[in-house]
N, C-alpha and C positions, 0 to 999 in steps of 0.2 A: 506838831514834830515839825519841825525844821529844815524847810527846803533850799534845794540849791537854785530854784527858778526864784526871779528876783525879776526888778522891771529893766535891769539893762545885761541881761544875759540872753544871748540868742538866739534863742529856743520864741521868747515874750516877746522880743522884739519883730521879729518874724510875725507874730500873728498880729500885732499894733502896726506894724502895714498892712496885713490881708484884711483886716476891719477898716483899716482907712483905708482900702485904693475901693471898698462898696460903702462903705460912706454915701451913704443919701440914695443908693437903689432900695425897694421898696423892701422887706420881706428877707432881707437876705442877711443872714449871722453867718460867723466863722470863729470854733474854739481851736483849744489845744486839747488834746482827750489821747485816755487810753494809757499805754504801755505805759513812755515817757516820767507821763506824773505815777505811773501807778509804782514805777523800780526806786524812782523818786523818793520818794514816799516809805518804803523803804529799806531805805540805805542802803537800794546797789550802787555798785561804783558809775562812775560817768562812761566813763567806756564800755557800760557791758550796756546803754540804750543804744537797737539799733536803729532807732528812727523818732522824727518827731511827725504825728500825724494830727495834721490839719482840717478837719473837719465844718466842711460850706456848704448853704445853702444851693443845691444846683439853682445855676443862672440861665440854663437852656432855652426854657420858656419865655425868661426876661429878653435874651439873644433874639431870638425870634421874631419877640414882638416887633422888635429894636431896630431888626433885620438886618445884627449884628453877627458876622461867626462867632459860636463861643468856641472854635479854639481859637480866632484867633481873640479874644478875651480872656482868657486864661491863657496863649502867648505872652501877652501884654502883664497880665499876675506878676507871670514869671518874671520878666525881663526886670519890671519893676524891683522887684523885693527877692528875686535871687540874681544881684549883677556878674556876681562875681558862680554864679555855675558851672560844674565844669560840665554837666550832664543835662541834658530834661526830658522826661519818656512817659509816653503815658500808657497805662501802662493796662493789659488786657492778656488777663493766664489763668489757673482754674482758681487762684485763689477771690480775687475780685471775679472781675466779670470778661465774659467774652459775646463780642458780638452777635447774636443768633447762636447762642451756647445755654451752657445750665448756668446756675444765677449761684452756690451754697453758702451757707447758714444766714450769717443779720446781714450778707453782701449782697443779699436780691435786692437791698433795700439802697443801695450805692449805683450813681447811674455815671462815674465814669471815675475815678483814681490816675493822679499823675505822681512823679519821682524825681525829687531831683537830689542834685550829689553839689554840694557845696561848700570846696574845704575842709571841713572831719566831719562833716554834718547832713544824713542822710535824712529828707525832709516828704511827707509824700502831701500830698492835697487830695480833701476827699471831699467830692459833692455828691451831700445826698435830697434823698428825695424826698425829706419832709427833713423841717428846725432842725438843726447839728443838735442840740441839747434832748430838743424830743428820742431822735434817735437816740445819742448818749441811754437815755432811762429806758425807751422799747426795745430797742434794739441788738443792742448791744446782748452777745448771750450768754456771758459768763460775768456775775459778781462782783470779779475780785479786778474788774475793766473798768470797770463803772465811776471816774473820776474826769472830772474836765477844768478846764483854766478858761473863763469866760471874757478874760479880758480885765476884773478887777479884785476876782482872787477862787486859789483852786480851788473846786466844791469838788466834796468828798459824797459820792450817795449813799446812805444804809445799805444796800447793799455790795457796793467796797466794803465798808467797812466791817456786817458781818464777815464776807470771807476772809479778813485778815485779820477780823478777831479766831476766828475760824479755824484757819486754813485749810480755806475750803475754797473750788470751782465750783460755785453755783450754779446751775443752767435755768438762767433766768427771762431771756428772752419771750416779748410774747408771741403764740400765737408760732411753733416753730414746727415747724413739719417735719416726720421722722428723719429724712433729711443733714436736714439744719442739727436738730438733736447729735446725731455720730459725729457728722463734721463739729463740734463743740467740741465732743467726748475729745474724738479720736485724731484729731488734730489741733485743733486752737488749745483743747487741757494736753494735752499731748506735749505743745512743743510751751504753754506753760514751765510742766513740768520738769522741764531741763536744771529753768533758775531755783524751782520751787518743787523739790524732790517731799517734801516731808505735808502738801498740801491734796489734800482727798477731792476725789470729783462728786458730786450730788445732786442728782438726777431726783429734782422734786417729784408732786405725783400725778401732777397731773403730763410725766411726760413719763410714766413708770410702763406703759403700753409698747415703747418706742426701746426697752434697754430689757423688755421681762427677760430672763433666764438668765443673765452678764452679768451681774454681780456688783449692779447700782442701786 
């Protein structure tokens, strides 16, 4: 499948800048993952891609060890990577995390999220509690979103290809709670169905008790 993403494309250039910023920082990785790569693979027009999601190993503990403010480190990252940013904000809402509040879906494994607007693009820096590749493979709740670019090539997981070939939104996250399953079905899959109305939700046997009598 031909992709619009290449070494000179702006989202890939940004990933390389992020990876360069963390070069030499132990156990810290950054990848581009999720919707942008999925929609590109599916041949959706470029303007339909809402944002570009960069999943990065949480750096708060490293910053604490080195007596550096996490917010300051992220501010420097944003300044260096997005020098023409129109706006940047740390997101705390029901979609991701709220301090002292409830954490929904796979987002319970996310430490913090920053959103940056720069020219025609929207970017999100998503700091994960685990290695970001592990995060994609274990904690993405729907197989149709499980694709990522690691700086060398785009990786299409088996779960992703299964959903593509079968036109399904399969709930695949590990050890999901009832709330997380409901979030995946009614919010996440519901949002995806706007772009992919021909796809159907598939709930595996291990989560059937959470949707009994609801037709899944």
